[in-house]
C-alpha positions as CSV (number, residue, x, y, z in Angstrom):
1,M,0.0,0.0,0.0
2,S,1.5,3.3,-1.0
3,V,0.4,6.2,1.2
4,A,1.8,9.6,1.9
5,P,4.1,9.5,4.9
6,V,2.8,10.8,8.2
7,K,5.4,12.3,10.5
8,F,5.0,12.6,14.2
9,Q,6.8,15.3,16.1
10,A,9.2,14.6,18.9
11,R,7.8,15.3,22.4
12,K,9.6,18.3,23.8
13,T,7.5,20.0,26.4
14,I,4.2,19.5,28.3
15,E,2.9,22.7,26.7
16,Q,3.7,21.4,23.2
17,V,1.9,18.1,23.9
18,E,-1.1,19.4,25.8
19,E,-1.7,22.8,24.3
20,G,0.2,22.9,21.0
21,N,-0.7,21.9,17.4
22,D,2.0,19.1,17.1
23,L,0.9,15.5,16.8
24,A,3.4,13.9,19.2
25,P,1.9,10.6,20.3
26,K,3.2,8.8,23.3
27,F,3.6,5.1,22.7
28,D,4.1,2.8,25.7
29,D,7.2,0.7,26.3
30,R,6.0,-1.9,23.8
31,G,5.6,0.8,21.1
32,L,1.8,0.8,21.4
33,I,-1.0,3.4,22.0
34,T,-4.5,2.5,23.2
35,V,-7.4,3.1,20.8
36,V,-11.1,3.3,21.7
37,T,-13.3,2.9,18.7
38,T,-17.0,4.0,18.6
39,D,-19.8,4.2,16.1
40,A,-19.7,7.7,14.6
41,D,-23.5,8.1,14.7
42,S,-24.6,6.3,17.9
43,G,-21.5,6.7,20.0
44,E,-21.7,3.0,20.9
45,V,-18.3,1.6,21.9
46,L,-17.4,-1.0,19.3
47,M,-13.9,-2.1,20.4
48,Q,-10.7,-1.2,22.2
49,G,-7.4,-2.0,20.6
50,Y,-3.9,-0.8,20.1
51,M,-1.9,0.9,17.4
52,N,1.8,1.0,16.8
53,A,3.3,4.0,14.9
54,E,2.8,2.3,11.6
55,A,-0.9,1.5,12.3
56,L,-1.5,5.1,13.4
57,Q,0.3,6.5,10.3
58,L,-1.7,4.2,8.0
59,T,-5.0,5.1,9.7
60,I,-4.3,8.8,9.2
61,A,-3.1,8.4,5.7
62,T,-5.8,6.1,4.4
63,G,-8.8,7.1,6.5
64,E,-9.4,3.4,7.4
65,A,-8.7,1.9,10.8
66,H,-5.4,-0.1,11.2
67,Y,-4.4,-1.7,14.5
68,W,-1.6,-3.7,16.0
69,S,-2.6,-7.2,17.1
70,R,-0.8,-8.0,20.3
71,S,-1.8,-11.7,20.2
72,R,-0.7,-12.2,16.6
73,Q,2.1,-9.6,16.6
74,V,1.0,-8.2,13.2
75,L,-0.3,-5.1,11.6
76,W,-4.0,-5.4,11.0
77,H,-6.2,-3.5,8.6
78,K,-9.6,-3.8,10.2
79,G,-12.0,-5.5,7.7
80,A,-9.3,-6.7,5.2
81,T,-10.5,-10.3,5.7
82,S,-14.1,-9.8,6.8
83,G,-15.0,-6.8,4.6
84,L,-16.1,-5.0,7.8
85,V,-13.9,-2.0,7.1
86,Q,-13.9,0.8,9.6
87,T,-13.9,4.1,7.8
88,V,-12.7,6.8,10.1
89,R,-14.9,9.8,10.3
90,E,-12.9,11.4,13.1
91,L,-9.7,10.7,14.9
92,L,-9.2,12.4,18.2
93,I,-6.2,12.2,20.6
94,D,-6.4,12.8,24.3
95,D,-4.7,15.7,26.2
96,D,-1.4,14.0,26.8
97,Q,-1.5,12.1,23.5
98,D,-1.3,8.6,24.8
99,C,-4.8,7.5,23.7
100,V,-6.6,7.6,20.4
101,W,-10.4,7.8,19.9
102,L,-11.7,6.7,16.5
103,R,-15.3,7.6,15.5
104,V,-16.0,5.3,12.6
105,D,-18.6,4.1,10.1
106,V,-18.5,0.3,9.8
107,A,-19.2,-1.5,6.5
108,G,-21.4,-4.5,7.3
109,G,-22.4,-3.2,10.7
110,A,-20.1,-5.3,12.9
111,S,-16.7,-4.8,14.5
112,C,-16.3,-7.9,16.6
113,H,-14.5,-11.0,15.2
114,V,-17.0,-13.1,17.2
115,G,-19.8,-11.9,15.0
116,Y,-21.5,-9.3,17.2
117,R,-21.8,-5.6,16.3
118,S,-19.6,-4.5,19.3
119,C,-16.9,-6.3,21.1
120,F,-18.7,-5.3,24.3
121,Y,-21.6,-7.7,24.1
122,R,-21.8,-8.7,27.7
123,K,-22.0,-6.7,30.9
124,V,-20.9,-7.4,34.5
125,P,-23.6,-6.8,37.2
126,V,-22.5,-4.1,39.6
127,G,-23.6,-2.8,43.0
128,G,-26.9,-4.3,44.2
129,D,-27.4,-6.0,40.9
130,F,-24.1,-7.9,41.6
131,D,-25.2,-8.9,45.1
132,T,-28.4,-10.5,43.8
133,K,-26.9,-12.2,40.7
134,Q,-23.6,-13.7,41.9
135,A,-23.6,-17.3,43.0
136,E,-21.0,-18.4,45.5
137,G,-18.5,-15.8,44.3
138,H,-19.0,-16.6,40.6
139,V,-20.0,-13.6,38.4
140,D,-22.5,-14.4,35.7
141,L,-22.2,-12.1,32.7
142,E,-25.3,-10.7,31.2
143,W,-25.7,-10.6,27.4
144,T,-26.4,-7.2,25.8
145,E,-26.4,-8.6,22.3
146,T,-27.9,-12.0,21.3
147,E,-27.9,-11.9,17.5
148,K,-24.7,-12.1,15.6
149,V,-24.3,-9.8,12.6
150,F,-22.3,-12.4,10.7
151,D,-21.1,-16.0,11.1
152,P,-17.3,-16.0,11.9
153,E,-16.8,-19.5,10.5
154,E,-18.2,-18.3,7.1
155,V,-16.1,-15.2,7.1
156,Y,-12.8,-16.5,8.5
157,G,-13.0,-20.2,7.8
158,D,-10.2,-22.1,9.3
159,A,-8.1,-19.0,9.9
160,P,-6.7,-19.0,13.4
161,N,-8.7,-17.2,16.0
162,P,-7.5,-13.6,16.2
163,T,-7.3,-13.8,20.0
164,I,-5.3,-16.2,22.1
165,L,-6.7,-17.6,25.4
């Protein structure tokens, strides 16, 4: 893929990072930055992932989400296999530039490799709800989505699961 290079600025001062116009992302000790991805229209959280410098550069240059897969240790163009491409409508960076927020439109309506719309398809009971729903210290998750948008076996076939247990 040939794209125009995206150059990040060196981090020099707090003022530059927090109040300036320079894009100077702070990658962690593994070279990664956290990414929260939401539906651009509804605001629903679709997924949380990571980018390395190359993934962030490609996302900016192409307007389509790219991530770094920690489990597979590879650059990942979201939707390259499934067709469920995330087109970036807006890319925001937090105040100290160590977290990215993508607001996206999703082709095919799903972002989760398990087949659900969002990767956040179960919730944990909290507070009084937790007290009434736990059984002997075991937390039962509650499903927030019950219908899959696509069948992962049809889309990915025998490809290895993108996550590792």
